[in-house]
Biopython code that builds the backbone (N, CA, C, O; Angstrom):
import numpy as np
from Bio.PDB.StructureBuilder import StructureBuilder

atoms = [
    (1, "MET", "N", (46.640, 111.327, 112.299)),
    (1, "MET", "CA", (46.636, 109.888, 112.302)),
    (1, "MET", "C", (47.013, 109.329, 110.917)),
    (1, "MET", "O", (47.667, 108.292, 110.810)),
    (2, "LYS", "N", (46.582, 110.047, 109.857)),
    (2, "LYS", "CA", (46.906, 109.597, 108.504)),
    (2, "LYS", "C", (48.420, 109.628, 108.269)),
    (2, "LYS", "O", (48.970, 108.753, 107.600)),
    (3, "LYS", "N", (49.092, 110.655, 108.831)),
    (3, "LYS", "CA", (50.535, 110.772, 108.655)),
    (3, "LYS", "C", (51.254, 109.598, 109.323)),
    (3, "LYS", "O", (52.220, 109.064, 108.777)),
    (4, "LEU", "N", (50.784, 109.206, 110.489)),
    (4, "LEU", "CA", (51.391, 108.090, 111.200)),
    (4, "LEU", "C", (51.308, 106.811, 110.376)),
    (4, "LEU", "O", (52.304, 106.100, 110.241)),
    (5, "TRP", "N", (50.132, 106.506, 109.824)),
    (5, "TRP", "CA", (49.963, 105.307, 109.015)),
    (5, "TRP", "C", (50.787, 105.387, 107.728)),
    (5, "TRP", "O", (51.285, 104.379, 107.227)),
    (6, "ARG", "N", (50.916, 106.586, 107.217)),
    (6, "ARG", "CA", (51.723, 106.774, 106.014)),
    (6, "ARG", "C", (53.184, 106.420, 106.302)),
    (6, "ARG", "O", (53.826, 105.727, 105.513)),
    (7, "TRP", "N", (53.708, 106.903, 107.442)),
    (7, "TRP", "CA", (55.087, 106.609, 107.831)),
    (7, "TRP", "C", (55.262, 105.127, 108.130)),
    (7, "TRP", "O", (56.276, 104.535, 107.759)),
    (8, "VAL", "N", (54.295, 104.531, 108.788)),
    (8, "VAL", "CA", (54.360, 103.094, 109.077)),
    (8, "VAL", "C", (54.408, 102.316, 107.758)),
    (8, "VAL", "O", (55.191, 101.378, 107.615)),
    (9, "GLY", "N", (53.582, 102.703, 106.815)),
    (9, "GLY", "CA", (53.573, 102.057, 105.505)),
    (9, "GLY", "C", (54.907, 102.191, 104.782)),
    (9, "GLY", "O", (55.388, 101.233, 104.178)),
    (10, "LEU", "N", (55.505, 103.383, 104.845)),
    (10, "LEU", "CA", (56.807, 103.596, 104.204)),
    (10, "LEU", "C", (57.894, 102.745, 104.853)),
    (10, "LEU", "O", (58.744, 102.186, 104.161)),
    (11, "VAL", "N", (57.865, 102.649, 106.170)),
    (11, "VAL", "CA", (58.850, 101.834, 106.881)),
    (11, "VAL", "C", (58.700, 100.363, 106.502)),
    (11, "VAL", "O", (59.694, 99.669, 106.284)),
    (12, "VAL", "N", (57.461, 99.893, 106.423)),
    (12, "VAL", "CA", (57.207, 98.503, 106.048)),
    (12, "VAL", "C", (57.719, 98.245, 104.632)),
    (12, "VAL", "O", (58.364, 97.227, 104.382)),
    (13, "ILE", "N", (57.439, 99.151, 103.717)),
    (13, "ILE", "CA", (57.906, 99.008, 102.339)),
    (13, "ILE", "C", (59.435, 99.003, 102.297)),
    (13, "ILE", "O", (60.032, 98.216, 101.562)),
    (14, "TYR", "N", (60.055, 99.858, 103.062)),
    (14, "TYR", "CA", (61.518, 99.935, 103.130)),
    (14, "TYR", "C", (62.103, 98.612, 103.631)),
    (14, "TYR", "O", (63.067, 98.100, 103.061)),
    (15, "ILE", "N", (61.522, 98.067, 104.689)),
    (15, "ILE", "CA", (62.009, 96.809, 105.264)),
    (15, "ILE", "C", (61.814, 95.658, 104.268)),
    (15, "ILE", "O", (62.692, 94.808, 104.121)),
    (16, "ILE", "N", (60.682, 95.634, 103.597)),
    (16, "ILE", "CA", (60.436, 94.592, 102.592)),
    (16, "ILE", "C", (61.454, 94.714, 101.456)),
    (16, "ILE", "O", (61.944, 93.704, 100.952)),
    (17, "GLY", "N", (61.770, 95.941, 101.055)),
    (17, "GLY", "CA", (62.762, 96.161, 100.001)),
    (17, "GLY", "C", (64.132, 95.630, 100.387)),
    (17, "GLY", "O", (64.812, 94.995, 99.581)),
    (18, "ILE", "N", (64.528, 95.891, 101.613)),
    (18, "ILE", "CA", (65.821, 95.376, 102.097)),
    (18, "ILE", "C", (65.803, 93.857, 102.109)),
    (18, "ILE", "O", (66.747, 93.214, 101.649)),
    (19, "TYR", "N", (64.738, 93.290, 102.632)),
    (19, "TYR", "CA", (64.612, 91.837, 102.693)),
    (19, "TYR", "C", (64.698, 91.217, 101.295)),
    (19, "TYR", "O", (65.397, 90.223, 101.099)),
    (20, "LEU", "N", (63.997, 91.798, 100.336)),
    (20, "LEU", "CA", (64.016, 91.252, 98.974)),
    (20, "LEU", "C", (65.389, 91.395, 98.322)),
    (20, "LEU", "O", (65.819, 90.509, 97.582)),
    (21, "SER", "N", (66.071, 92.491, 98.588)),
    (21, "SER", "CA", (67.406, 92.655, 98.000)),
    (21, "SER", "C", (68.386, 91.652, 98.597)),
    (21, "SER", "O", (69.254, 91.138, 97.891)),
    (22, "LEU", "N", (68.255, 91.373, 99.883)),
    (22, "LEU", "CA", (69.104, 90.353, 100.492)),
    (22, "LEU", "C", (68.763, 88.971, 99.940)),
    (22, "LEU", "O", (69.651, 88.170, 99.650)),
    (23, "LEU", "N", (67.489, 88.708, 99.802)),
    (23, "LEU", "CA", (67.041, 87.421, 99.294)),
    (23, "LEU", "C", (67.493, 87.209, 97.854)),
    (23, "LEU", "O", (67.843, 86.091, 97.476)),
    (24, "SER", "N", (67.491, 88.253, 97.059)),
    (24, "SER", "CA", (67.872, 88.118, 95.657)),
    (24, "SER", "C", (69.369, 87.895, 95.482)),
    (24, "SER", "O", (69.803, 87.437, 94.425)),
    (25, "SER", "N", (70.166, 88.212, 96.502)),
    (25, "SER", "CA", (71.603, 88.004, 96.396)),
    (25, "SER", "C", (72.006, 86.606, 96.847)),
    (25, "SER", "O", (73.196, 86.308, 96.939)),
    (26, "VAL", "N", (71.043, 85.756, 97.125)),
    (26, "VAL", "CA", (71.323, 84.401, 97.590)),
    (26, "VAL", "C", (70.841, 83.410, 96.541)),
    (26, "VAL", "O", (69.750, 83.549, 95.988)),
    (27, "TYR", "N", (71.667, 82.414, 96.278)),
    (27, "TYR", "CA", (71.217, 81.339, 95.399)),
    (27, "TYR", "C", (70.182, 80.526, 96.161)),
    (27, "TYR", "O", (70.444, 80.071, 97.274)),
    (28, "LEU", "N", (69.042, 80.346, 95.586)),
    (28, "LEU", "CA", (67.980, 79.628, 96.276)),
    (28, "LEU", "C", (68.242, 78.122, 96.330)),
    (28, "LEU", "O", (67.760, 77.443, 97.237)),
    (29, "LEU", "N", (68.990, 77.605, 95.380)),
    (29, "LEU", "CA", (69.195, 76.162, 95.341)),
    (29, "LEU", "C", (70.212, 75.673, 96.375)),
    (29, "LEU", "O", (69.966, 74.683, 97.064)),
    (30, "ASP", "N", (71.345, 76.355, 96.487)),
    (30, "ASP", "CA", (72.350, 75.849, 97.414)),
    (30, "ASP", "C", (72.506, 76.712, 98.663)),
    (30, "ASP", "O", (73.266, 76.341, 99.557)),
    (31, "GLY", "N", (71.831, 77.824, 98.757)),
    (31, "GLY", "CA", (71.828, 78.623, 99.971)),
    (31, "GLY", "C", (73.064, 79.471, 100.196)),
    (31, "GLY", "O", (73.164, 80.128, 101.232)),
    (32, "ARG", "N", (74.005, 79.483, 99.274)),
    (32, "ARG", "CA", (75.207, 80.297, 99.445)),
    (32, "ARG", "C", (75.034, 81.643, 98.753)),
    (32, "ARG", "O", (74.336, 81.760, 97.746)),
    (33, "ALA", "N", (75.675, 82.634, 99.307)),
    (33, "ALA", "CA", (75.613, 83.960, 98.705)),
    (33, "ALA", "C", (76.427, 83.966, 97.410)),
    (33, "ALA", "O", (77.490, 83.350, 97.334)),
    (34, "ALA", "N", (75.928, 84.654, 96.415)),
    (34, "ALA", "CA", (76.640, 84.763, 95.151)),
    (34, "ALA", "C", (77.814, 85.722, 95.322)),
    (34, "ALA", "O", (77.688, 86.760, 95.973)),
    (35, "LEU", "N", (78.947, 85.370, 94.740)),
    (35, "LEU", "CA", (80.113, 86.232, 94.814)),
    (35, "LEU", "C", (80.089, 87.217, 93.650)),
    (35, "LEU", "O", (79.729, 86.863, 92.528)),
    (36, "ASP", "N", (80.474, 88.439, 93.932)),
    (36, "ASP", "CA", (80.519, 89.492, 92.927)),
    (36, "ASP", "C", (81.922, 89.513, 92.317)),
    (36, "ASP", "O", (82.840, 90.121, 92.869)),
    (37, "THR", "N", (82.075, 88.850, 91.184)),
    (37, "THR", "CA", (83.382, 88.684, 90.555)),
    (37, "THR", "C", (84.016, 90.020, 90.168)),
    (37, "THR", "O", (85.223, 90.205, 90.326)),
    (38, "LYS", "N", (83.210, 90.943, 89.664)),
    (38, "LYS", "CA", (83.758, 92.257, 89.278)),
    (38, "LYS", "C", (84.339, 92.977, 90.489)),
    (38, "LYS", "O", (85.417, 93.568, 90.415)),
    (39, "LYS", "N", (83.623, 92.923, 91.590)),
    (39, "LYS", "CA", (84.084, 93.580, 92.804)),
    (39, "LYS", "C", (85.388, 92.942, 93.305)),
    (39, "LYS", "O", (86.316, 93.638, 93.717)),
    (40, "ILE", "N", (85.437, 91.619, 93.259)),
    (40, "ILE", "CA", (86.649, 90.913, 93.682)),
    (40, "ILE", "C", (87.816, 91.305, 92.791)),
    (40, "ILE", "O", (88.905, 91.594, 93.287)),
    (41, "ASP", "N", (87.601, 91.316, 91.487)),
    (41, "ASP", "CA", (88.664, 91.680, 90.541)),
    (41, "ASP", "C", (89.136, 93.121, 90.756)),
    (41, "ASP", "O", (90.335, 93.395, 90.694)),
    (42, "ASN", "N", (88.208, 94.031, 91.007)),
    (42, "ASN", "CA", (88.589, 95.423, 91.270)),
    (42, "ASN", "C", (89.389, 95.547, 92.563)),
    (42, "ASN", "O", (90.357, 96.305, 92.630)),
    (43, "ASN", "N", (88.985, 94.801, 93.589)),
    (43, "ASN", "CA", (89.719, 94.844, 94.845)),
    (43, "ASN", "C", (91.118, 94.247, 94.686)),
    (43, "ASN", "O", (92.078, 94.743, 95.275)),
    (44, "ILE", "N", (91.229, 93.186, 93.893)),
    (44, "ILE", "CA", (92.546, 92.603, 93.624)),
    (44, "ILE", "C", (93.411, 93.605, 92.869)),
    (44, "ILE", "O", (94.608, 93.718, 93.136)),
    (45, "LYS", "N", (92.811, 94.333, 91.926)),
    (45, "LYS", "CA", (93.548, 95.360, 91.178)),
    (45, "LYS", "C", (94.119, 96.420, 92.117)),
    (45, "LYS", "O", (95.272, 96.829, 91.979)),
    (46, "LYS", "N", (93.302, 96.859, 93.074)),
    (46, "LYS", "CA", (93.771, 97.838, 94.073)),
    (46, "LYS", "C", (94.935, 97.282, 94.870)),
    (46, "LYS", "O", (95.939, 97.961, 95.084)),
    (47, "LEU", "N", (94.791, 96.042, 95.306)),
    (47, "LEU", "CA", (95.815, 95.425, 96.144)),
    (47, "LEU", "C", (97.104, 95.153, 95.380)),
    (47, "LEU", "O", (98.185, 95.159, 95.970)),
    (48, "ARG", "N", (97.003, 94.918, 94.083)),
    (48, "ARG", "CA", (98.195, 94.610, 93.281)),
    (48, "ARG", "C", (99.142, 95.796, 93.171)),
    (48, "ARG", "O", (100.281, 95.638, 92.730)),
    (49, "MET", "N", (98.695, 96.962, 93.559)),
    (49, "MET", "CA", (99.571, 98.139, 93.547)),
    (49, "MET", "C", (100.592, 98.098, 94.688)),
    (49, "MET", "O", (101.518, 98.909, 94.732)),
    (50, "TYR", "N", (100.415, 97.161, 95.596)),
    (50, "TYR", "CA", (101.283, 97.067, 96.771)),
    (50, "TYR", "C", (102.198, 95.849, 96.621)),
    (50, "TYR", "O", (101.731, 94.747, 96.331)),
    (51, "PRO", "N", (103.505, 96.056, 96.822)),
    (51, "PRO", "CA", (104.474, 94.965, 96.606)),
    (51, "PRO", "C", (104.212, 93.710, 97.451)),
    (51, "PRO", "O", (104.375, 92.596, 96.954)),
    (52, "TRP", "N", (103.818, 93.870, 98.692)),
    (52, "TRP", "CA", (103.602, 92.701, 99.553)),
    (52, "TRP", "C", (102.489, 91.806, 99.001)),
    (52, "TRP", "O", (102.566, 90.580, 99.091)),
    (53, "PHE", "N", (101.446, 92.436, 98.425)),
    (53, "PHE", "CA", (100.337, 91.651, 97.866)),
    (53, "PHE", "C", (100.729, 91.074, 96.508)),
    (53, "PHE", "O", (100.409, 89.925, 96.200)),
    (54, "ASN", "N", (101.408, 91.857, 95.714)),
    (54, "ASN", "CA", (101.818, 91.416, 94.385)),
    (54, "ASN", "C", (102.684, 90.167, 94.483)),
    (54, "ASN", "O", (102.573, 89.254, 93.665)),
    (55, "GLU", "N", (103.539, 90.139, 95.486)),
    (55, "GLU", "CA", (104.395, 88.985, 95.718)),
    (55, "GLU", "C", (103.549, 87.724, 95.996)),
    (55, "GLU", "O", (103.827, 86.644, 95.474)),
    (56, "LEU", "N", (102.531, 87.890, 96.816)),
    (56, "LEU", "CA", (101.627, 86.771, 97.110)),
    (56, "LEU", "C", (100.863, 86.343, 95.865)),
    (56, "LEU", "O", (100.713, 85.153, 95.589)),
    (57, "TYR", "N", (100.389, 87.324, 95.123)),
    (57, "TYR", "CA", (99.543, 87.063, 93.955)),
    (57, "TYR", "C", (100.318, 86.310, 92.875)),
    (57, "TYR", "O", (99.761, 85.457, 92.185)),
    (58, "GLU", "N", (101.587, 86.625, 92.734)),
    (58, "GLU", "CA", (102.400, 85.978, 91.704)),
    (58, "GLU", "C", (102.917, 84.612, 92.135)),
    (58, "GLU", "O", (103.400, 83.846, 91.302)),
    (59, "HIS", "N", (102.823, 84.299, 93.417)),
    (59, "HIS", "CA", (103.236, 82.989, 93.924)),
    (59, "HIS", "C", (102.199, 81.965, 93.458)),
    (59, "HIS", "O", (101.011, 82.108, 93.746)),
    (60, "GLU", "N", (102.646, 80.935, 92.739)),
    (60, "GLU", "CA", (101.719, 79.987, 92.110)),
    (60, "GLU", "C", (100.765, 79.321, 93.100)),
    (60, "GLU", "O", (99.579, 79.158, 92.812)),
    (61, "GLU", "N", (101.275, 78.946, 94.243)),
    (61, "GLU", "CA", (100.451, 78.259, 95.235)),
    (61, "GLU", "C", (99.306, 79.148, 95.735)),
    (61, "GLU", "O", (98.185, 78.677, 95.928)),
    (62, "HIS", "N", (99.595, 80.423, 95.939)),
    (62, "HIS", "CA", (98.572, 81.343, 96.426)),
    (62, "HIS", "C", (97.673, 81.841, 95.302)),
    (62, "HIS", "O", (96.502, 82.142, 95.532)),
    (63, "TYR", "N", (98.213, 81.929, 94.089)),
    (63, "TYR", "CA", (97.411, 82.398, 92.955)),
    (63, "TYR", "C", (96.172, 81.530, 92.773)),
    (63, "TYR", "O", (95.086, 82.034, 92.486)),
    (64, "ARG", "N", (96.343, 80.216, 92.943)),
    (64, "ARG", "CA", (95.205, 79.306, 92.820)),
    (64, "ARG", "C", (94.101, 79.660, 93.812)),
    (64, "ARG", "O", (92.916, 79.539, 93.504)),
    (65, "SER", "N", (94.502, 80.098, 95.008)),
    (65, "SER", "CA", (93.519, 80.484, 96.022)),
    (65, "SER", "C", (92.746, 81.721, 95.590)),
    (65, "SER", "O", (91.540, 81.815, 95.816)),
    (66, "PHE", "N", (93.437, 82.668, 94.971)),
    (66, "PHE", "CA", (92.771, 83.889, 94.519)),
    (66, "PHE", "C", (91.749, 83.590, 93.432)),
    (66, "PHE", "O", (90.733, 84.276, 93.317)),
    (67, "VAL", "N", (92.020, 82.576, 92.645)),
    (67, "VAL", "CA", (91.152, 82.245, 91.522)),
    (67, "VAL", "C", (90.011, 81.317, 91.925)),
    (67, "VAL", "O", (88.880, 81.493, 91.469)),
    (68, "ALA", "N", (90.298, 80.324, 92.781)),
    (68, "ALA", "CA", (89.317, 79.260, 92.974)),
    (68, "ALA", "C", (88.791, 79.080, 94.398)),
    (68, "ALA", "O", (87.743, 78.458, 94.577)),
    (69, "ASN", "N", (89.470, 79.593, 95.403)),
    (69, "ASN", "CA", (89.041, 79.321, 96.774)),
    (69, "ASN", "C", (87.943, 80.287, 97.216)),
    (69, "ASN", "O", (88.125, 81.504, 97.175)),
    (70, "ILE", "N", (86.822, 79.746, 97.633)),
    (70, "ILE", "CA", (85.666, 80.564, 98.004)),
    (70, "ILE", "C", (85.962, 81.415, 99.237)),
    (70, "ILE", "O", (85.554, 82.574, 99.308)),
    (71, "LYS", "N", (86.673, 80.837, 100.209)),
    (71, "LYS", "CA", (86.980, 81.579, 101.440)),
    (71, "LYS", "C", (87.810, 82.832, 101.133)),
    (71, "LYS", "O", (87.522, 83.915, 101.643)),
    (72, "VAL", "N", (88.830, 82.674, 100.306)),
    (72, "VAL", "CA", (89.690, 83.802, 99.938)),
    (72, "VAL", "C", (88.915, 84.809, 99.092)),
    (72, "VAL", "O", (89.017, 86.014, 99.318)),
    (73, "ARG", "N", (88.153, 84.330, 98.134)),
    (73, "ARG", "CA", (87.402, 85.238, 97.260)),
    (73, "ARG", "C", (86.337, 85.992, 98.046)),
    (73, "ARG", "O", (86.108, 87.176, 97.802)),
    (74, "LYS", "N", (85.682, 85.314, 98.989)),
    (74, "LYS", "CA", (84.682, 85.982, 99.839)),
    (74, "LYS", "C", (85.349, 87.084, 100.658)),
    (74, "LYS", "O", (84.781, 88.162, 100.837)),
    (75, "TYR", "N", (86.549, 86.811, 101.152)),
    (75, "TYR", "CA", (87.299, 87.806, 101.916)),
    (75, "TYR", "C", (87.595, 89.024, 101.035)),
    (75, "TYR", "O", (87.426, 90.166, 101.464)),
    (76, "LEU", "N", (88.032, 88.771, 99.816)),
    (76, "LEU", "CA", (88.414, 89.865, 98.910)),
    (76, "LEU", "C", (87.218, 90.590, 98.308)),
    (76, "LEU", "O", (87.378, 91.649, 97.701)),
    (77, "GLU", "N", (86.040, 90.039, 98.467)),
    (77, "GLU", "CA", (84.837, 90.706, 97.964)),
    (77, "GLU", "C", (84.476, 91.926, 98.810)),
    (77, "GLU", "O", (83.849, 92.863, 98.315)),
    (78, "SER", "N", (84.865, 91.915, 100.069)),
    (78, "SER", "CA", (84.507, 92.987, 100.981)),
    (78, "SER", "C", (85.457, 94.184, 100.847)),
    (78, "SER", "O", (86.661, 94.058, 101.070)),
    (79, "SER", "N", (84.910, 95.325, 100.486)),
    (79, "SER", "CA", (85.718, 96.546, 100.369)),
    (79, "SER", "C", (86.252, 96.985, 101.730)),
    (79, "SER", "O", (87.332, 97.568, 101.819)),
    (80, "ILE", "N", (85.506, 96.708, 102.772)),
    (80, "ILE", "CA", (85.941, 97.071, 104.123)),
    (80, "ILE", "C", (87.181, 96.266, 104.504)),
    (80, "ILE", "O", (88.156, 96.819, 105.013)),
    (81, "ARG", "N", (87.138, 94.947, 104.252)),
    (81, "ARG", "CA", (88.298, 94.113, 104.573)),
    (81, "ARG", "C", (89.509, 94.512, 103.741)),
    (81, "ARG", "O", (90.634, 94.522, 104.243)),
    (82, "VAL", "N", (89.286, 94.840, 102.480)),
    (82, "VAL", "CA", (90.384, 95.232, 101.603)),
    (82, "VAL", "C", (91.005, 96.541, 102.082)),
    (82, "VAL", "O", (92.227, 96.687, 102.062)),
    (83, "SER", "N", (90.185, 97.488, 102.508)),
    (83, "SER", "CA", (90.755, 98.747, 103.011)),
    (83, "SER", "C", (91.534, 98.503, 104.303)),
    (83, "SER", "O", (92.546, 99.160, 104.548)),
    (84, "ARG", "N", (91.066, 97.557, 105.136)),
    (84, "ARG", "CA", (91.830, 97.192, 106.336)),
    (84, "ARG", "C", (93.150, 96.551, 105.953)),
    (84, "ARG", "O", (94.170, 96.787, 106.601)),
    (85, "LEU", "N", (93.137, 95.739, 104.900)),
    (85, "LEU", "CA", (94.376, 95.124, 104.419)),
    (85, "LEU", "C", (95.381, 96.188, 103.990)),
    (85, "LEU", "O", (96.582, 96.051, 104.223)),
    (86, "LEU", "N", (94.889, 97.229, 103.372)),
    (86, "LEU", "CA", (95.772, 98.289, 102.895)),
    (86, "LEU", "C", (96.337, 99.135, 104.036)),
    (86, "LEU", "O", (97.432, 99.686, 103.922)),
    (87, "ASN", "N", (95.594, 99.235, 105.124)),
    (87, "ASN", "CA", (95.970, 100.162, 106.188)),
    (87, "ASN", "C", (96.570, 99.530, 107.434)),
    (87, "ASN", "O", (97.199, 100.225, 108.232)),
    (88, "LYS", "N", (96.387, 98.224, 107.616)),
    (88, "LYS", "CA", (96.820, 97.608, 108.869)),
    (88, "LYS", "C", (97.706, 96.396, 108.614)),
    (88, "LYS", "O", (97.314, 95.437, 107.950)),
    (89, "GLU", "N", (98.899, 96.472, 109.158)),
    (89, "GLU", "CA", (99.854, 95.381, 108.997)),
    (89, "GLU", "C", (99.348, 94.105, 109.667)),
    (89, "GLU", "O", (99.588, 93.004, 109.173)),
    (90, "ARG", "N", (98.658, 94.253, 110.777)),
    (90, "ARG", "CA", (98.112, 93.092, 111.493)),
    (90, "ARG", "C", (97.113, 92.333, 110.609)),
    (90, "ARG", "O", (97.089, 91.102, 110.605)),
    (91, "GLU", "N", (96.303, 93.069, 109.873)),
    (91, "GLU", "CA", (95.322, 92.452, 108.976)),
    (91, "GLU", "C", (96.034, 91.747, 107.816)),
    (91, "GLU", "O", (95.586, 90.697, 107.353)),
    (92, "GLN", "N", (97.129, 92.321, 107.356)),
    (92, "GLN", "CA", (97.916, 91.699, 106.290)),
    (92, "GLN", "C", (98.466, 90.348, 106.757)),
    (92, "GLN", "O", (98.449, 89.371, 106.008)),
    (93, "LYS", "N", (98.953, 90.305, 108.000)),
    (93, "LYS", "CA", (99.493, 89.054, 108.545)),
    (93, "LYS", "C", (98.399, 87.998, 108.667)),
    (93, "LYS", "O", (98.634, 86.825, 108.378)),
    (94, "ARG", "N", (97.213, 88.405, 109.090)),
    (94, "ARG", "CA", (96.086, 87.469, 109.180)),
    (94, "ARG", "C", (95.723, 86.909, 107.804)),
    (94, "ARG", "O", (95.460, 85.716, 107.649)),
    (95, "PHE", "N", (95.715, 87.795, 106.820)),
    (95, "PHE", "CA", (95.380, 87.384, 105.457)),
    (95, "PHE", "C", (96.410, 86.388, 104.930)),
    (95, "PHE", "O", (96.049, 85.382, 104.319)),
    (96, "ILE", "N", (97.676, 86.664, 105.163)),
    (96, "ILE", "CA", (98.745, 85.766, 104.715)),
    (96, "ILE", "C", (98.618, 84.409, 105.415)),
    (96, "ILE", "O", (98.809, 83.364, 104.793)),
    (97, "ARG", "N", (98.296, 84.435, 106.701)),
    (97, "ARG", "CA", (98.085, 83.192, 107.442)),
    (97, "ARG", "C", (96.929, 82.392, 106.838)),
    (97, "ARG", "O", (97.012, 81.172, 106.699)),
    (98, "MET", "N", (95.859, 83.093, 106.482)),
    (98, "MET", "CA", (94.715, 82.429, 105.867)),
    (98, "MET", "C", (95.123, 81.783, 104.538)),
    (98, "MET", "O", (94.743, 80.646, 104.261)),
    (99, "LEU", "N", (95.892, 82.502, 103.721)),
    (99, "LEU", "CA", (96.348, 81.952, 102.442)),
    (99, "LEU", "C", (97.193, 80.695, 102.653)),
    (99, "LEU", "O", (97.061, 79.716, 101.919)),
    (100, "GLU", "N", (98.057, 80.737, 103.657)),
    (100, "GLU", "CA", (98.915, 79.583, 103.937)),
    (100, "GLU", "C", (98.097, 78.385, 104.416)),
    (100, "GLU", "O", (98.385, 77.247, 104.046)),
    (101, "GLU", "N", (97.088, 78.636, 105.230)),
    (101, "GLU", "CA", (96.212, 77.554, 105.697)),
    (101, "GLU", "C", (95.452, 76.921, 104.531)),
    (101, "GLU", "O", (95.332, 75.699, 104.443)),
    (102, "VAL", "N", (94.947, 77.761, 103.651)),
    (102, "VAL", "CA", (94.219, 77.260, 102.477)),
    (102, "VAL", "C", (95.146, 76.419, 101.602)),
    (102, "VAL", "O", (94.743, 75.375, 101.088)),
    (103, "ALA", "N", (96.379, 76.872, 101.435)),
    (103, "ALA", "CA", (97.348, 76.133, 100.621)),
    (103, "ALA", "C", (97.680, 74.795, 101.275)),
    (103, "ALA", "O", (97.811, 73.791, 100.575)),
    (104, "GLN", "N", (97.818, 74.757, 102.588)),
    (104, "GLN", "CA", (98.115, 73.502, 103.294)),
    (104, "GLN", "C", (96.985, 72.493, 103.115)),
    (104, "GLN", "O", (97.232, 71.317, 102.848)),
    (105, "VAL", "N", (95.753, 72.954, 103.261)),
    (105, "VAL", "CA", (94.596, 72.069, 103.106)),
    (105, "VAL", "C", (94.543, 71.518, 101.691)),
    (105, "VAL", "O", (94.248, 70.341, 101.487)),
    (106, "ARG", "N", (94.826, 72.365, 100.724)),
    (106, "ARG", "CA", (94.784, 71.930, 99.322)),
    (106, "ARG", "C", (95.882, 70.911, 99.030)),
    (106, "ARG", "O", (95.675, 70.010, 98.217)),
    (107, "ASN", "N", (97.037, 71.031, 99.669)),
    (107, "ASN", "CA", (98.172, 70.152, 99.390)),
    (107, "ASN", "C", (98.101, 68.818, 100.130)),
    (107, "ASN", "O", (98.927, 67.941, 99.875)),
    (108, "LYS", "N", (97.165, 68.643, 101.015)),
    (108, "LYS", "CA", (97.055, 67.372, 101.741)),
    (108, "LYS", "C", (96.474, 66.284, 100.884)),
    (108, "LYS", "O", (96.315, 65.153, 101.344)),
]
sb = StructureBuilder()
sb.init_structure("model")
sb.init_model(0)
sb.init_chain("A")
sb.init_seg("    ")
for serial, (resi, resn, name, xyz) in enumerate(atoms, 1):
    if name == "N":
        sb.init_residue(resn, " ", resi, " ")
    sb.init_atom(name, np.array(xyz, "f"), 0.0, 1.0, " ", f" {name:<3s}", serial, name[0])
structure = sb.get_structure()
């Protein structure tokens, strides 16, 4: 019976740890998740090795999105999404469409 309570206690501690780590990654004042700038910059570095992305990155209209748009930066923060961008042409087209939509909204 002691072993069972010990395992229950460990599971509870584990769940509390996950909850606290998620909570600490959120700004308490505005409720938005904090963006990891280093991770975004590293993912952009990986993507810049590919001509199709480099072309987008050097385009002035899209460059502003990479620097200042939260939607684009949130997308680039995810390593999973970035690896999909590298491996799937369909994902690349979606990303380009998103960049164009962001640019249209900004230009209105």
